[in-house]
Structures are given as C-alpha cells and as structure tokens.
A tleap script that builds the chain and sets N, CA, C and O, in Angstrom:
source leaprc.protein.ff14SB
mol = sequence {
  NMET PRO GLY GLY VAL VAL LEU ILE ASP GLU
  ILE ASP ASN GLY LEU HIE TYR SER ALA LEU
  ARG ILE LEU TRP LYS GLY ILE LEU GLN ALA
  ALA ARG ALA TYR ASP VAL GLN ILE VAL ALA
  THR THR HIE SER ALA GLU ALA LEU ARG HIE
  LEU THR TRP VAL LEU LYS GLU GLU GLU ASN
  VAL GLY TYR ARG ALA ASP VAL ALA ALA TYR
  THR LEU ILE ARG ALA ASP ASP ASP THR VAL
  ARG SER TYR ARG HIE ASP TYR GLU GLN LEU
  GLU TYR ALA LEU GLU ARG GLY LEU GLU ILE
  ARG CASN
}
set mol.1.N position { 153.840 266.183 215.071 }
set mol.1.CA position { 153.803 265.017 214.223 }
set mol.1.C position { 152.352 264.525 214.134 }
set mol.1.O position { 151.715 264.314 215.166 }
set mol.2.N position { 151.827 264.343 212.936 }
set mol.2.CA position { 150.462 263.842 212.792 }
set mol.2.C position { 150.282 262.510 213.514 }
set mol.2.O position { 151.150 261.637 213.470 }
set mol.3.N position { 149.155 262.376 214.169 }
set mol.3.CA position { 148.867 261.167 214.929 }
set mol.3.C position { 149.480 261.176 216.310 }
set mol.3.O position { 149.366 260.195 217.046 }
set mol.4.N position { 150.132 262.273 216.674 }
set mol.4.CA position { 150.792 262.370 217.976 }
set mol.4.C position { 149.846 262.779 219.088 }
set mol.4.O position { 148.643 262.947 218.885 }
set mol.5.N position { 150.423 262.934 220.259 }
set mol.5.CA position { 149.671 263.325 221.451 }
set mol.5.C position { 150.348 264.544 222.063 }
set mol.5.O position { 151.572 264.596 222.180 }
set mol.6.N position { 149.535 265.527 222.454 }
set mol.6.CA position { 150.020 266.717 223.141 }
set mol.6.C position { 149.452 266.679 224.552 }
set mol.6.O position { 148.237 266.585 224.729 }
set mol.7.N position { 150.312 266.751 225.550 }
set mol.7.CA position { 149.895 266.730 226.956 }
set mol.7.C position { 150.015 268.127 227.534 }
set mol.7.O position { 151.067 268.759 227.433 }
set mol.8.N position { 148.929 268.614 228.147 }
set mol.8.CA position { 148.921 269.947 228.751 }
set mol.8.C position { 148.378 269.812 230.169 }
set mol.8.O position { 147.211 269.475 230.365 }
set mol.9.N position { 149.224 270.076 231.148 }
set mol.9.CA position { 148.820 269.979 232.547 }
set mol.9.C position { 148.225 271.305 233.009 }
set mol.9.O position { 148.793 272.368 232.757 }
set mol.10.N position { 147.082 271.239 233.685 }
set mol.10.CA position { 146.399 272.428 234.216 }
set mol.10.C position { 146.266 273.507 233.138 }
set mol.10.O position { 146.799 274.609 233.275 }
set mol.11.N position { 145.561 273.176 232.091 }
set mol.11.CA position { 145.453 274.014 230.902 }
set mol.11.C position { 144.981 275.438 231.187 }
set mol.11.O position { 145.340 276.363 230.459 }
set mol.12.N position { 144.199 275.621 232.213 }
set mol.12.CA position { 143.633 276.933 232.518 }
set mol.12.C position { 144.439 277.710 233.561 }
set mol.12.O position { 144.071 278.831 233.913 }
set mol.13.N position { 145.510 277.139 234.047 }
set mol.13.CA position { 146.283 277.763 235.120 }
set mol.13.C position { 146.824 279.126 234.682 }
set mol.13.O position { 147.530 279.238 233.680 }
set mol.14.N position { 146.482 280.144 235.446 }
set mol.14.CA position { 146.966 281.493 235.177 }
set mol.14.C position { 146.156 282.271 234.155 }
set mol.14.O position { 146.482 283.420 233.857 }
set mol.15.N position { 145.109 281.669 233.614 }
set mol.15.CA position { 144.290 282.355 232.618 }
set mol.15.C position { 143.059 282.966 233.259 }
set mol.15.O position { 142.470 282.387 234.172 }
set mol.16.N position { 142.678 284.120 232.783 }
set mol.16.CA position { 141.426 284.734 233.199 }
set mol.16.C position { 140.287 283.956 232.547 }
set mol.16.O position { 140.419 283.492 231.414 }
set mol.17.N position { 139.180 283.815 233.253 }
set mol.17.CA position { 138.062 283.024 232.725 }
set mol.17.C position { 137.589 283.521 231.361 }
set mol.17.O position { 137.078 282.735 230.564 }
set mol.18.N position { 137.752 284.809 231.083 }
set mol.18.CA position { 137.292 285.359 229.804 }
set mol.18.C position { 138.104 284.826 228.620 }
set mol.18.O position { 137.679 284.972 227.474 }
set mol.19.N position { 139.256 284.215 228.872 }
set mol.19.CA position { 140.089 283.669 227.800 }
set mol.19.C position { 139.779 282.202 227.509 }
set mol.19.O position { 140.293 281.645 226.540 }
set mol.20.N position { 138.952 281.577 228.329 }
set mol.20.CA position { 138.744 280.137 228.211 }
set mol.20.C position { 138.074 279.719 226.905 }
set mol.20.O position { 138.448 278.701 226.323 }
set mol.21.N position { 137.103 280.477 226.441 }
set mol.21.CA position { 136.439 280.108 225.178 }
set mol.21.C position { 137.414 280.176 224.012 }
set mol.21.O position { 137.433 279.294 223.154 }
set mol.22.N position { 138.216 281.222 223.986 }
set mol.22.CA position { 139.208 281.363 222.921 }
set mol.22.C position { 140.210 280.215 222.995 }
set mol.22.O position { 140.598 279.656 221.969 }
set mol.23.N position { 140.622 279.870 224.201 }
set mol.23.CA position { 141.561 278.763 224.397 }
set mol.23.C position { 140.991 277.463 223.842 }
set mol.23.O position { 141.648 276.786 223.052 }
set mol.24.N position { 139.768 277.109 224.252 }
set mol.24.CA position { 139.174 275.848 223.814 }
set mol.24.C position { 138.962 275.818 222.305 }
set mol.24.O position { 139.197 274.789 221.671 }
set mol.25.N position { 138.522 276.927 221.724 }
set mol.25.CA position { 138.346 276.962 220.270 }
set mol.25.C position { 139.678 276.704 219.569 }
set mol.25.O position { 139.742 275.950 218.598 }
set mol.26.N position { 140.724 277.328 220.062 }
set mol.26.CA position { 142.046 277.131 219.473 }
set mol.26.C position { 142.542 275.708 219.630 }
set mol.26.O position { 143.129 275.146 218.706 }
set mol.27.N position { 142.307 275.117 220.806 }
set mol.27.CA position { 142.723 273.735 221.052 }
set mol.27.C position { 141.998 272.781 220.106 }
set mol.27.O position { 142.623 271.897 219.520 }
set mol.28.N position { 140.693 272.952 219.955 }
set mol.28.CA position { 139.922 272.077 219.069 }
set mol.28.C position { 140.387 272.203 217.624 }
set mol.28.O position { 140.570 271.200 216.934 }
set mol.29.N position { 140.574 273.428 217.173 }
set mol.29.CA position { 141.003 273.655 215.794 }
set mol.29.C position { 142.410 273.113 215.548 }
set mol.29.O position { 142.668 272.501 214.511 }
set mol.30.N position { 143.310 273.334 216.492 }
set mol.30.CA position { 144.689 272.862 216.336 }
set mol.30.C position { 144.755 271.339 216.321 }
set mol.30.O position { 145.506 270.755 215.540 }
set mol.31.N position { 143.974 270.699 217.181 }
set mol.31.CA position { 143.971 269.233 217.227 }
set mol.31.C position { 143.557 268.661 215.878 }
set mol.31.O position { 144.157 267.702 215.392 }
set mol.32.N position { 142.555 269.238 215.291 }
set mol.32.CA position { 142.090 268.738 213.995 }
set mol.32.C position { 143.076 269.103 212.882 }
set mol.32.O position { 143.396 268.264 212.039 }
set mol.33.N position { 143.552 270.336 212.875 }
set mol.33.CA position { 144.456 270.794 211.810 }
set mol.33.C position { 145.768 270.013 211.789 }
set mol.33.O position { 146.308 269.723 210.722 }
set mol.34.N position { 146.276 269.673 212.978 }
set mol.34.CA position { 147.563 268.983 213.065 }
set mol.34.C position { 147.427 267.484 213.320 }
set mol.34.O position { 148.422 266.779 213.494 }
set mol.35.N position { 146.175 267.004 213.341 }
set mol.35.CA position { 145.892 265.581 213.542 }
set mol.35.C position { 146.595 265.039 214.785 }
set mol.35.O position { 147.323 264.047 214.732 }
set mol.36.N position { 146.352 265.721 215.903 }
set mol.36.CA position { 146.924 265.278 217.173 }
set mol.36.C position { 145.813 265.127 218.206 }
set mol.36.O position { 144.753 265.743 218.105 }
set mol.37.N position { 146.084 264.308 219.176 }
set mol.37.CA position { 145.178 264.153 220.311 }
set mol.37.C position { 145.696 265.061 221.415 }
set mol.37.O position { 146.886 265.055 221.728 }
set mol.38.N position { 144.805 265.833 221.995 }
set mol.38.CA position { 145.160 266.723 223.095 }
set mol.38.C position { 144.660 266.095 224.388 }
set mol.38.O position { 143.481 265.755 224.496 }
set mol.39.N position { 145.534 265.940 225.360 }
set mol.39.CA position { 145.152 265.487 226.698 }
set mol.39.C position { 145.475 266.648 227.626 }
set mol.39.O position { 146.640 266.988 227.835 }
set mol.40.N position { 144.432 267.248 228.177 }
set mol.40.CA position { 144.605 268.416 229.031 }
set mol.40.C position { 143.987 268.141 230.397 }
set mol.40.O position { 142.893 267.585 230.493 }
set mol.41.N position { 144.690 268.532 231.442 }
set mol.41.CA position { 144.147 268.360 232.790 }
set mol.41.C position { 143.644 269.694 233.318 }
set mol.41.O position { 144.126 270.759 232.933 }
set mol.42.N position { 142.663 269.609 234.209 }
set mol.42.CA position { 142.167 270.785 234.916 }
set mol.42.C position { 141.415 270.325 236.155 }
set mol.42.O position { 140.886 269.214 236.200 }
set mol.43.N position { 141.374 271.182 237.143 }
set mol.43.CA position { 140.523 270.968 238.312 }
set mol.43.C position { 139.380 271.985 238.305 }
set mol.43.O position { 138.614 272.081 239.264 }
set mol.44.N position { 139.278 272.732 237.221 }
set mol.44.CA position { 138.357 273.858 237.142 }
set mol.44.C position { 137.039 273.483 236.467 }
set mol.44.O position { 137.006 273.123 235.291 }
set mol.45.N position { 135.964 273.576 237.232 }
set mol.45.CA position { 134.633 273.377 236.641 }
set mol.45.C position { 134.353 274.492 235.634 }
set mol.45.O position { 133.673 274.274 234.632 }
set mol.46.N position { 134.877 275.678 235.904 }
set mol.46.CA position { 134.694 276.811 234.989 }
set mol.46.C position { 135.320 276.507 233.622 }
set mol.46.O position { 134.721 276.809 232.589 }
set mol.47.N position { 136.497 275.925 233.609 }
set mol.47.CA position { 137.149 275.578 232.344 }
set mol.47.C position { 136.324 274.534 231.592 }
set mol.47.O position { 136.162 274.632 230.375 }
set mol.48.N position { 135.809 273.549 232.300 }
set mol.48.CA position { 134.975 272.524 231.661 }
set mol.48.C position { 133.672 273.121 231.154 }
set mol.48.O position { 133.195 272.756 230.079 }
set mol.49.N position { 133.097 274.032 231.918 }
set mol.49.CA position { 131.858 274.697 231.510 }
set mol.49.C position { 132.080 275.459 230.201 }
set mol.49.O position { 131.261 275.384 229.285 }
set mol.50.N position { 133.185 276.185 230.123 }
set mol.50.CA position { 133.482 276.921 228.897 }
set mol.50.C position { 133.681 275.970 227.716 }
set mol.50.O position { 133.289 276.289 226.594 }
set mol.51.N position { 134.276 274.826 227.957 }
set mol.51.CA position { 134.433 273.843 226.892 }
set mol.51.C position { 133.066 273.408 226.362 }
set mol.51.O position { 132.872 273.341 225.149 }
set mol.52.N position { 132.129 273.117 227.239 }
set mol.52.CA position { 130.796 272.695 226.775 }
set mol.52.C position { 130.090 273.835 226.048 }
set mol.52.O position { 129.365 273.596 225.083 }
set mol.53.N position { 130.294 275.074 226.501 }
set mol.53.CA position { 129.690 276.218 225.802 }
set mol.53.C position { 130.243 276.345 224.383 }
set mol.53.O position { 129.498 276.628 223.445 }
set mol.54.N position { 131.546 276.136 224.232 }
set mol.54.CA position { 132.156 276.185 222.900 }
set mol.54.C position { 131.561 275.079 222.024 }
set mol.54.O position { 131.269 275.301 220.849 }
set mol.55.N position { 131.387 273.904 222.595 }
set mol.55.CA position { 130.849 272.780 221.828 }
set mol.55.C position { 129.368 272.950 221.481 }
set mol.55.O position { 128.864 272.265 220.592 }
set mol.56.N position { 128.666 273.853 222.170 }
set mol.56.CA position { 127.266 274.149 221.835 }
set mol.56.C position { 127.157 275.020 220.592 }
set mol.56.O position { 126.134 275.004 219.907 }
set mol.57.N position { 128.210 275.782 220.299 }
set mol.57.CA position { 128.174 276.687 219.158 }
set mol.57.C position { 128.119 275.879 217.868 }
set mol.57.O position { 128.817 274.877 217.712 }
set mol.58.N position { 127.277 276.334 216.949 }
set mol.58.CA position { 127.012 275.567 215.734 }
set mol.58.C position { 128.278 275.193 214.969 }
set mol.58.O position { 128.383 274.083 214.448 }
set mol.59.N position { 129.232 276.107 214.901 }
set mol.59.CA position { 130.451 275.809 214.129 }
set mol.59.C position { 131.355 274.776 214.810 }
set mol.59.O position { 132.300 274.284 214.194 }
set mol.60.N position { 131.072 274.444 216.076 }
set mol.60.CA position { 131.906 273.497 216.814 }
set mol.60.C position { 131.210 272.176 217.132 }
set mol.60.O position { 131.798 271.307 217.775 }
set mol.61.N position { 129.979 272.018 216.693 }
set mol.61.CA position { 129.215 270.803 216.982 }
set mol.61.C position { 129.950 269.557 216.490 }
set mol.61.O position { 129.858 268.500 217.114 }
set mol.62.N position { 130.664 269.669 215.398 }
set mol.62.CA position { 131.385 268.537 214.832 }
set mol.62.C position { 132.505 268.004 215.710 }
set mol.62.O position { 132.999 266.900 215.478 }
set mol.63.N position { 132.912 268.768 216.713 }
set mol.63.CA position { 133.964 268.336 217.630 }
set mol.63.C position { 133.432 267.503 218.802 }
set mol.63.O position { 134.207 266.861 219.510 }
set mol.64.N position { 132.136 267.515 219.000 }
set mol.64.CA position { 131.563 266.869 220.188 }
set mol.64.C position { 131.971 265.411 220.343 }
set mol.64.O position { 132.299 264.971 221.445 }
set mol.65.N position { 131.954 264.665 219.257 }
set mol.65.CA position { 132.290 263.236 219.338 }
set mol.65.C position { 133.765 263.014 219.661 }
set mol.65.O position { 134.155 261.922 220.075 }
set mol.66.N position { 134.578 264.039 219.475 }
set mol.66.CA position { 136.015 263.921 219.711 }
set mol.66.C position { 136.421 264.288 221.137 }
set mol.66.O position { 137.577 264.104 221.519 }
set mol.67.N position { 135.485 264.801 221.918 }
set mol.67.CA position { 135.806 265.324 223.253 }
set mol.67.C position { 135.251 264.404 224.338 }
set mol.67.O position { 134.113 263.940 224.261 }
set mol.68.N position { 136.077 264.154 225.341 }
set mol.68.CA position { 135.630 263.403 226.521 }
set mol.68.C position { 136.382 263.936 227.730 }
set mol.68.O position { 137.517 264.400 227.625 }
set mol.69.N position { 135.734 263.860 228.861 }
set mol.69.CA position { 136.376 264.223 230.135 }
set mol.69.C position { 136.495 262.948 230.958 }
set mol.69.O position { 135.618 262.084 230.922 }
set mol.70.N position { 137.572 262.847 231.687 }
set mol.70.CA position { 137.811 261.663 232.518 }
set mol.70.C position { 137.977 262.082 233.965 }
set mol.70.O position { 138.643 263.071 234.269 }
set mol.71.N position { 137.370 261.323 234.842 }
set mol.71.CA position { 137.529 261.510 236.275 }
set mol.71.C position { 138.344 260.339 236.805 }
set mol.71.O position { 138.041 259.181 236.516 }
set mol.72.N position { 139.366 260.640 237.572 }
set mol.72.CA position { 140.173 259.602 238.212 }
set mol.72.C position { 139.860 259.604 239.699 }
set mol.72.O position { 139.936 260.642 240.357 }
set mol.73.N position { 139.510 258.444 240.220 }
set mol.73.CA position { 139.149 258.327 241.634 }
set mol.73.C position { 139.959 257.210 242.270 }
set mol.73.O position { 139.988 256.082 241.778 }
set mol.74.N position { 140.617 257.543 243.371 }
set mol.74.CA position { 141.372 256.539 244.118 }
set mol.74.C position { 140.413 255.821 245.057 }
set mol.74.O position { 139.753 256.444 245.889 }
set mol.75.N position { 140.346 254.508 244.909 }
set mol.75.CA position { 139.455 253.685 245.725 }
set mol.75.C position { 140.100 253.384 247.076 }
set mol.75.O position { 141.285 253.646 247.284 }
set mol.76.N position { 139.310 252.833 247.984 }
set mol.76.CA position { 139.807 252.494 249.316 }
set mol.76.C position { 140.970 251.513 249.280 }
set mol.76.O position { 141.820 251.522 250.170 }
set mol.77.N position { 141.011 250.663 248.253 }
set mol.77.CA position { 142.095 249.683 248.150 }
set mol.77.C position { 143.327 250.255 247.443 }
set mol.77.O position { 144.234 249.513 247.065 }
set mol.78.N position { 143.351 251.576 247.270 }
set mol.78.CA position { 144.463 252.328 246.687 }
set mol.78.C position { 144.611 252.129 245.184 }
set mol.78.O position { 145.629 252.516 244.611 }
set mol.79.N position { 143.616 251.533 244.538 }
set mol.79.CA position { 143.611 251.470 243.079 }
set mol.79.C position { 142.974 252.755 242.549 }
set mol.79.O position { 142.245 253.440 243.266 }
set mol.80.N position { 143.253 253.065 241.311 }
set mol.80.CA position { 142.678 254.247 240.685 }
set mol.80.C position { 141.723 253.803 239.593 }
set mol.80.O position { 142.065 252.982 238.741 }
set mol.81.N position { 140.534 254.353 239.632 }
set mol.81.CA position { 139.522 254.035 238.625 }
set mol.81.C position { 139.306 255.264 237.749 }
set mol.81.O position { 139.389 256.403 238.208 }
set mol.82.N position { 139.032 255.003 236.492 }
set mol.82.CA position { 138.809 256.062 235.519 }
set mol.82.C position { 137.363 256.011 235.041 }
set mol.82.O position { 136.841 254.938 234.739 }
set mol.83.N position { 136.720 257.175 234.974 }
set mol.83.CA position { 135.344 257.267 234.499 }
set mol.83.C position { 135.304 258.249 233.338 }
set mol.83.O position { 135.760 259.386 233.458 }
set mol.84.N position { 134.757 257.803 232.221 }
set mol.84.CA position { 134.698 258.621 231.007 }
set mol.84.C position { 133.354 259.331 230.925 }
set mol.84.O position { 132.308 258.744 231.203 }
set mol.85.N position { 133.399 260.605 230.539 }
set mol.85.CA position { 132.187 261.408 230.355 }
set mol.85.C position { 132.237 261.970 228.937 }
set mol.85.O position { 133.121 262.765 228.618 }
set mol.86.N position { 131.299 261.565 228.086 }
set mol.86.CA position { 131.262 262.147 226.748 }
set mol.86.C position { 130.643 263.539 226.847 }
set mol.86.O position { 130.290 263.989 227.938 }
set mol.87.N position { 130.514 264.209 225.723 }
set mol.87.CA position { 130.006 265.587 225.740 }
set mol.87.C position { 128.665 265.698 226.451 }
set mol.87.O position { 128.483 266.569 227.301 }
set mol.88.N position { 127.726 264.823 226.108 }
set mol.88.CA position { 126.389 264.917 226.701 }
set mol.88.C position { 126.425 264.687 228.209 }
set mol.88.O position { 125.743 265.385 228.960 }
set mol.89.N position { 127.202 263.731 228.646 }
set mol.89.CA position { 127.310 263.448 230.079 }
set mol.89.C position { 127.995 264.607 230.815 }
set mol.89.O position { 127.598 264.970 231.922 }
set mol.90.N position { 129.016 265.175 230.193 }
set mol.90.CA position { 129.715 266.306 230.793 }
set mol.90.C position { 128.780 267.501 230.917 }
set mol.90.O position { 128.705 268.129 231.973 }
set mol.91.N position { 128.081 267.809 229.861 }
set mol.91.CA position { 127.144 268.935 229.875 }
set mol.91.C position { 126.056 268.717 230.938 }
set mol.91.O position { 125.734 269.633 231.694 }
set mol.92.N position { 125.502 267.525 230.991 }
set mol.92.CA position { 124.468 267.187 231.967 }
set mol.92.C position { 124.982 267.412 233.390 }
set mol.92.O position { 124.315 268.053 234.202 }
set mol.93.N position { 126.161 266.884 233.683 }
set mol.93.CA position { 126.730 267.004 235.031 }
set mol.93.C position { 126.975 268.457 235.402 }
set mol.93.O position { 126.652 268.874 236.515 }
set mol.94.N position { 127.539 269.229 234.492 }
set mol.94.CA position { 127.852 270.628 234.790 }
set mol.94.C position { 126.592 271.471 234.963 }
set mol.94.O position { 126.539 272.337 235.837 }
set mol.95.N position { 125.588 271.224 234.144 }
set mol.95.CA position { 124.336 271.989 234.245 }
set mol.95.C position { 123.618 271.722 235.563 }
set mol.95.O position { 122.889 272.584 236.053 }
set mol.96.N position { 123.815 270.547 236.138 }
set mol.96.CA position { 123.121 270.178 237.374 }
set mol.96.C position { 124.006 270.293 238.609 }
set mol.96.O position { 123.595 269.935 239.712 }
set mol.97.N position { 125.206 270.786 238.418 }
set mol.97.CA position { 126.119 270.952 239.550 }
set mol.97.C position { 126.660 269.663 240.113 }
set mol.97.O position { 127.095 269.617 241.264 }
set mol.98.N position { 126.638 268.608 239.311 }
set mol.98.CA position { 127.178 267.322 239.777 }
set mol.98.C position { 128.695 267.377 239.714 }
set mol.98.O position { 129.259 267.920 238.764 }
set mol.99.N position { 129.345 266.831 240.700 }
set mol.99.CA position { 130.797 266.871 240.783 }
set mol.99.C position { 131.415 265.746 239.972 }
set mol.99.O position { 131.145 264.572 240.225 }
set mol.100.N position { 132.235 266.098 239.006 }
set mol.100.CA position { 132.951 265.082 238.234 }
set mol.100.C position { 134.456 265.246 238.394 }
set mol.100.O position { 135.231 264.432 237.893 }
set mol.101.N position { 134.866 266.293 239.087 }
set mol.101.CA position { 136.309 266.530 239.310 }
set mol.101.C position { 136.705 265.909 240.639 }
set mol.101.O position { 136.014 266.098 241.640 }
set mol.102.N position { 137.767 265.198 240.662 }
set mol.102.CA position { 138.277 264.630 241.917 }
set mol.102.C position { 139.765 264.722 241.936 }
set mol.102.O position { 140.398 264.300 242.904 }
savepdb mol mol.pdb
quit
C-alpha cells in the first residue's frame, strides 16, 4: 500500500556479503517505486558499509537524503535512547571504525 511501512528484521541474516549491494539497491528502488518506508534492522557493520557504498554510486546519490541509521542505547536508568545518523554521519563513522551498533 502506498505510504505504508515495511519492517524487515535482521535484513542481512543468512546472506553472503557479496549479495549485500544487490539487496540494498533493490530495497532502495522498491521503496521509491512502491512509495513505502523500509525499516530494516541489522547488527552487521558489513551490511551498513555496503549500504554506504551503494549510496556512493552516482545513480543512487538521490537516495541519500532518504536513508538514516538509528542506534538504540539502553541507559543506566533502563530508558532507551535513539540516535539518528544521516548518510554523511554513517559513512564517517564506518570509515573511521567508530561503533554505532549497540
């Protein structure tokens, strides 16, 4: 349904790393073609790295503003905080080995 949301848990689970670029390209294209928001979870830095590589490709630059990664962190008081990383922040963190997955 246009305007809907698709939830995918552990999007890279069971996939060989060589399939990740194809996966992300398909996800980006499908989200736009069907006018849906994709919410995908992963614990894989490799999956996130492949996403940024796909977004570096000239034909996918237009998707950058539509992509964000979120980190959820449980605080000492048992509350959960959410931190948003846009494309540039995600790319910066991954290139420098900064941990954004928790």
